[in-house]
PASEVEX-732494 format. One record per residue (C-alpha): y, z, x. Coordinates in steps of 0.05 Angstrom, whole numbers, plus 32768, in hexadecimal, padded with zeros to 4 digits. Each point is the difference from the previous one (the first is absolute). Layout:
N
YZX;...
//
This chain:
610
8A04885886CD;7FF380357FCB;7FC08029800A;7FDA80257FCA;7FDC803D801D;7FB980127FEB;7FF080488010;7FB7800B800F;7FE780467FEC;7FE4802F8034;7FB57FFA800A;7FFE7FB57FF2;7FE07FD58036;7FF57FBE7FDC;80267FDA7FCB;7FC480007FD2;8007804B7FFA;80447FF97FDE;7FF480007FB5;80107FBD7FDF;80207FE58040;80037FB48006;801B7FD48037;80477FEC7FEA;801E7FBC7FF7;802C7FFB803E;8001801C8046;7FD6803E800C;800C80268040;7FC1802A8002;8021802D8035;7FBE80098024;7FC47FD4800F;7FBA800F7FE8;8014801A7FBB;7FD27FD27FD8;80327FCE7FE3;7FD37FC38009;7FC5802A7FE9;8026800F7FC0;800E7FB67FF6;7FB67FF0800A;7FE880357FCF;80337FFE7FC7;7FF67FDA7FBF;802F7FC6800F;7FEF7FBA8017;801A80038047;800E7FD3803B;800780248043;801F7FD38034;800580138049;80197FE28041;7FC280168025;7FBB7FE37FF0;7FDD803A8021;801F802F7FCD;7FE67FD57FC8;7FBA7FFB801E;7FFE804B800B;8014800E7FB7;7FCF7FCC7FE6;7FC780238026;801480417FDE;80067FDE7FBC;7FCC7FC87FFE;80107FEF7FB7;80447FE58016;800C7FB78010;80157FF28047;802B7FC18005;80107FEC8048;7FFD7FC08028;7FE17FC47FD9;7FE980257FC2;7FF27FD17FC5;802B80027FC1;7FC57FF67FD2;7FE08040801B;804180257FF2;80017FE77FB8;7FB780137FF6;800D8047801A;803D80097FD3;7FD87FE87FC3;7FC4802E800C;801D8040801E;800E80397FCF;803F80158026;800C7FCE8038;801980198043;80127FCA8032;800E800C804A;80287FC6801C;80267FEE803F;804A7FF07FFD;7FF57FB6800B;7FC87FFB7FCC;802780207FC7;80187FBC7FE4;7FB77FEB7FFA;7FF0803E7FD7;80407FF77FD6;7FE97FBA7FEC;7FC1801D7FE3;802380327FD3;80127FE97FBA;802B803C7FEB;80248020803C;801F80337FD1;7FBB80207FF8;7FFB800E804A;801E80318032;800B7FEE8049;80028030803B;80227FE4803D;7FE2802F8033;802280118042;803B7FD47FEC;80298018803C;7FDC7FC98027;802B7FCD7FDD;8033800D8036;7FD78016803B;7FD77FC07FFA;803D7FD87FEF;800A7FE18044;7FBD7FDC8000;7FE97FF57FB8;803E80047FD5;7FEB7FC37FD7;7FC580277FE5;802C803B7FEE;80337FD37FDD;7FCA7FDE7FD7;7FE480447FEF;8042801A7FE6;800A7FC27FD7;7FBA80057FE2;8009804A7FEF;803A7FEE7FD3;7FCE7FE17FCF;7FE280467FF2;802380337FD4;7FE2803D8021;80018005804C;7FFB803F802B;801A7FF78047;7FD980368023;800A80208044;800380438022;803B7FE68029;80267FCA7FDA;802E7FCF8023;8042801C8016;803080027FC5;80367FD78022;7FCE7FC78007;7FE580067FB9;80467FF87FE4;80057FBC8023;7FC27FE47FDD;80117FE57FBB;7FBC80147FE2;800D804A800F;804A80077FED;7FF7801C7FBA;7FB980198003;7FF180497FEF;7FF1802C803C;7FD4803E7FFB;7FF780338037;7FC980348000;800E8046801C;7FC180278013;7FFC804B8004;7FC18003802A;80077FD4803E;7FD28003803B;80287FEE803C;7FE37FD78038;801180148047;801B7FC48025;7FF78007804B;802D7FCE8022;7FF77FE38046;80337FD0801B;7FDF7FD38033;80157FC5802B;7FBC7FE17FF5;7FE080187FBF;7FC27FD5800D;7FF2802B803E;8001803D7FD3;7FCE7FDD7FD3;7FD37FF4803D;8004804A8011;7FEE80147FB9;7FC27FD38001;7FEA80188045;800A80497FEB;7FD47FF87FC3;7FCB7FDB8028;7FFE80398032;7FF980327FC7;8046801D8008;800780087FB5;803B80237FDE;7FE980427FE3;801980367FD1;7FE680447FE8;7FEF800B7FB7;7FE980467FEC;7FEC800D8048;7FD87FBF8005;80157FCA8031;80037FBB7FDF;80027FBF8028;80217FBE7FEE;7FCA7FCF8017;801F7FC37FDD;80447FE08004;80257FCB7FD7;80327FD9802B;80367FD67FDE;801F7FC9802A;80327FC77FF7;7FD17FC6800D;7FB97FE68004;800F7FE98048;800C80498015;7FBF80167FDF;7FD87FCA8024;802180138043;7FF0804A7FF6;7FB77FF47FEF;7FF87FD1803B;8023802D8032;7FDC80407FEC;7FBC7FDE7FFC;7FF080187FBA;7FC37FE57FDC;7FF97FEB7FB7;7FD9803E7FEE;803D802A8011;80357FD57FDE;80177FEE7FBA;80377FCA7FFE;802A80007FC0;802F7FC48002;80167FC87FD2;7FCD7FCE7FE6;80127FC08026;7FDD7FCD802B;8034800D8037;7FEE804A8002;7FB67FF07FFF;80097FD0803B;802480358029;7FCB80357FF2;7FC87FCF800F;801A7FF78047;7FE88047800F;7FBB80038020;7FCA80257FD9;80047FE77FB9;803F80217FE5;80187FED7FBB;803080177FCA;7FE9803F7FDD;800D80237FBE;801980457FEF;7FC4802D7FF2;7FFC801E7FBB;7FFA804A7FF3;7FBF801A801E;7FF47FC3802C;7FFE800B804C;803D7FF4802B;80037FE68047;802280258038;80397FCD8004;80217FDD7FC6;80377FCE8012;80317FEA7FC9;803B7FD17FFB;803380027FC9;7FCE7FE27FCF;7FE380477FF9;804280268001;80097FFE7FB5;7FD580227FCD;7FBC7FFC8022;7FD6803F8000;7FDA8020803A;7FCB80357FF4;7FF280198045;7FF1804B8006;802080078044;802A7FC48015;804380078022;80357FCA7FF1;80287FDE8037;80397FCE7FF5;80107FD4803C;80427FDC7FF7;800C7FCD8036;80457FE97FEC;80087FBC8020;80127FD17FC7;802F800E7FC6;7FD17FE47FCB;7FC5802A8017;802780418001;7FDD80397FDB;802D801D7FCC;7FF9804A8010;802580147FC1;7FCB7FDC7FD8;7FC07FF48025;7FF78046801E;8002801B7FB9;7FCB7FCE7FEC;7FD4800F803C;8005804B7FF8;7FE27FFB7FBB;7FC37FD78014;7FD180398013;7FEA80167FBC;7FCE8039800C;801B80467FFB;7FC68017802D;801E7FD9803A;802F80328021;801C7FCB802E;801F7FDA7FC5;803C802E8006;80157FDF8042;80197FBB8011;800B7FEB8048;80397FCE8007;80077FDD8043;803A7FD08006;802C7FDD8032;80497FEC7FFE;80067FB57FFD;80337FDC802A;80357FF87FCB;80247FC78020;80317FF47FC8;8038802F7FEC;800E800C7FB7;803E7FD48005;7FDA7FC78021;7FC880047FCC;80327FFF7FC6;80257FC4801F;7FBF7FD9800A;7FE780117FBA;80427FEA7FE1;7FFC7FBE8026;7FB87FF67FE9;8014800E7FB8;803A7FCF8005;7FD27FCB801D;7FCE800C7FC8;80347FF87FC9;80197FBF801E;7FB87FE78008;7FEF80117FB8;803E7FDC7FE6;7FF07FC28029;7FB680007FEE;800D80077FB5;80327FC78003;7FCD7FD18020;7FD47FD17FD8;7FC87FCD8007;7FD77FFC803F;8032802C8026;7FF680387FCF;7FB47FFA8005;80058003804B;802B803F7FFE;7FCE80217FD0;7FC77FF18030;80298017803D;801580407FDE;7FBA80117FE8;7FE47FF28046;8034802C8021;7FF280397FD0;7FB77FFF8016;800F7FFA804A;80408028800D;800080317FC5;804B7FF97FF4;8011800B8049;80367FCA7FFF;801B80057FB9;7FF280207FBC;7FF97FBD7FDD;7FC57FFB7FD1;7FE77FC97FD2;7FEF801B7FBB;7FCC7FD27FE1;8008801F7FBB;804A7FED7FFA;7FFD7FC58031;803C801E8024;800F80198046;8012804A7FFB;8016803B802B;7FC4802D8011;801F80447FF3;7FC080258011;7FFC7FE18045;804A800F800B;7FF880497FEC;7FBF80068026;80217FEA8041;803880327FF7;7FCE80367FED;7FD57FF3803D;803C8003802E;801680427FE3;7FBA801C800A;7FFD7FEA8048;804780148012;800580427FDD;7FBA801B7FF3;7FE67FF48046;803C8004802E;800B804A7FF8;7FCC80377FFA;8030802A7FD5;80027FC77FCE;7FB47FFF7FFF;8002804A7FF0;80317FF77FC7;7FD87FC87FE2;7FC1802A8001;8023803C7FE1;80197FD57FC7;7FB87FEE7FEF;7FE680487FFB;7FDC80008042;7FFB80418027;801C7FF58046;80158047800C;7FE98029803C;7FD5802D7FD5;7FD4802C802C;7FC07FF27FD9;80057FB68015;8014800E8047;7FBB80058020;7FE77FC17FDD;803F7FDB8016;7FF380168047;7FB97FE57FFD;80167FBC7FE6;80357FF88035;7FC780038033;7FD37FD27FD8;80377FCB7FFD;801A80038047;7FE67FF88046;80298038801F;800D800B804B;7FCD8031801D;803280378010;801B7FFF7FBA;7FBD80067FDE;7FE880358032;803D802A7FF1;7FF57FF87FB5;7FB880168007;8013803E8027;803680107FCC;7FCD7FF87FC7;7FCD802D8023;80358036800B;80127FFD7FB6;7FBA7FF97FE5;800C801E7FBC;802F7FC77FED;7FE67FC58029;7FB580088008;7FF17FBF7FDB;80357FDA8026;7FDF80188041;7FBC7FE87FE7;801B7FBB7FED;80237FF88043;7FC380168027;7FD57FD07FD7;802B7FC68016;800980198047;7FC3802C8011;8018800E8047;8039802C7FE5;7FD180377FE9;7FD87FFB8040;803F8008802B;8018803A7FD5;7FBD80248005;7FFE7FF6804B;804780138013;802180237FC5;80467FF77FE3;802880238037;7FE07FDA803A;80077FBD7FDC;804980107FF2;800B80128049;7FE57FBB8013;80337FDF7FD3;7FCB7FE67FCE;7FF57FC68031;7FBA7FE37FFD;7FFD7FF0804B;801280478012;7FCF801D7FCE;7FC77FD58019;800F80128049;800180497FED;7FBD7FFB7FDD;7FE47FD9803B;801780378030;7FE280347FD2;7FBF7FDB7FFC;7FFE7FFA804C;801180498005;7FC680117FD2;7FD07FD8802A;801B80218040;7FF780457FE1;7FB97FF07FEC;7FF07FE68045;8020803B8023;7FDA80317FD5;7FC07FDB800F;800D8003804B;8013804A7FFD;7FCE80227FD2;8008804A7FEE;7FD5802B802C;7FF9802B803F;80087FC78031;803A80098031;802D7FC78015;802E7FFC803B;80467FE57FF2;7FF17FC3802B;7FC07FF27FD9;802480067FBD;80377FD18016;7FCE7FCD801A;7FD980017FBF;80407FF77FD8;80137FC4802B;7FBC7FE07FF2;800F80067FB5;80457FE28008;7FE57FC68028;7FCB7FF37FCA;80377FFA7FCA;802E7FD7802B;803580368009;802680068042;8008804B7FF7;7FEA80358032;7FDA803E7FEC;802680427FF7;7FDA803F7FEF;803880197FD3;7FF87FC07FD5;7FB780117FF0;801580347FCC;80457FE67FEA;7FEB7FB77FF8;7FB47FFD7FFD;7FEE80417FDE;7FD2801A8037;800E804A8008;7FF0801D8044;7FFF80458020;8011800C8049;7FCA80278023;800480278042;800B7FCE8039;7FCA7FF88035;800C8007804A;7FE87FC6802A;80137FF48049;803780327FF7;801F7FD97FC4;8001801C7FBA;7FEA7FCA7FCE;801380097FB6;7FC67FF97FCE;80027FF07FB6;7FD080097FC6;80057FDA7FBD;800080357FC9;80117FD67FC1;800F7FBC7FE3;803E80057FD4;80087FDC7FBE;
//
């Protein structure tokens, strides 16, 4: 596939800043998210249709541009025609599946431009709604000018297998000024447990923090992206969050609403706040908000929780992390430069060879089924049409790639579903199985995953926010931070905010004594208990032996000491030498007295030591 480079001059942040730049007719790889491509399409002088696979993106853009027409769900065609007839320069925001409705209302398609936003989802969604994508591609052929827009277009090898993209021009933007996002990766057996730790850390006030011009800034909000609505509901329920703390950004469906309604307290689907509107501490998002939606928090940290259980819910890290990284739009939010990616390694039960064999068998079955169905007639053909349509809705091409095309009245091979299944397997098998592969994928998309020292302290903090570490490990980390205060002062603060006992133990015993105790909590607590008992013993001994001129016999001193030991439940016996060495009562031996021919030693208390 031939690519035409577009060099973006230094100092340019948005496409609108490039003189006379227009979105091209063909594929445009923006190179980076958040460069204002859809904004350009909304503000230029052309009649424009912007179609998107995600309704939330369309709603978000419509709220920013209220003069646009938002066409989703059951929008009426007469309202579309009225808008087109009255708008000076019509701009229509439409979902993939509603594009045919809009197309029917347009008399001269040649007068219009279409932007197929985030078109990489044609494949990543291919395993569960490929019929929509196939109809979309067919409908787009009726327009002369179409921009297929993405920051991370579909892998070239897959594009070349889709007829509609074989001969289409491909433009690739090269930016001089790129702000890299630091991806902090955590591989976890149970990513949902990490999500629970994140929530609990924020609830306790253990916020990530950074220094900016000597001022400590706290991230008191977080946006958490997850695979499914079910996971969001479980997290909210388990961590006992309330609606005032939570914004839920998921797809607009009755099924999602039913799941959310099961939560006690009046939870419901939310919306993405516009610039200047308040944000809640926790924002939970599914893939409906991965693409193109804008967040305007001044301090939110972004977490991506990838629980890789099913192939068709796999997050495409080569695509979606790029999308997510561009969602925080405010330059004043210093935490936008970081993305926390927590993922597991799915049980890849099939080898590459086994997958290829099964896929070939499924393809062969599909071809035979298509030939047989198209040869049928009469009531048998009608039954096969109904059966195929029903299976599409229920099984999503799980058994075969056979699809009935109503427009041609033919059974056809669903190429999008076929490529989507292969694409999903590759993602699961290669992007998740090996951490090195994850690293390579991120490097290819201009993320910063280096060990740069300026990120190191923040990375240390987030590791503690995301994990419930064994005590000895976090105690050792805290001691290390305190001994290297110049570099890790903020990390120590975050760790102590989450586990307040660490700072108390450190202040009580100090680094060397804690190290000598092996950083073990039981040993540390016993040491502190002994010290506390020792302090009480010292105070009691000093009270029993005040400084002054009174003289004590050795027997009297030992007897008094034994009374103190008995009071505190100690089985020790009094020794005069212990008074100074253990209990800080300094004595002076005076001249002994002579009684009944026996010299009796006498002692006077001369000081209480500190």
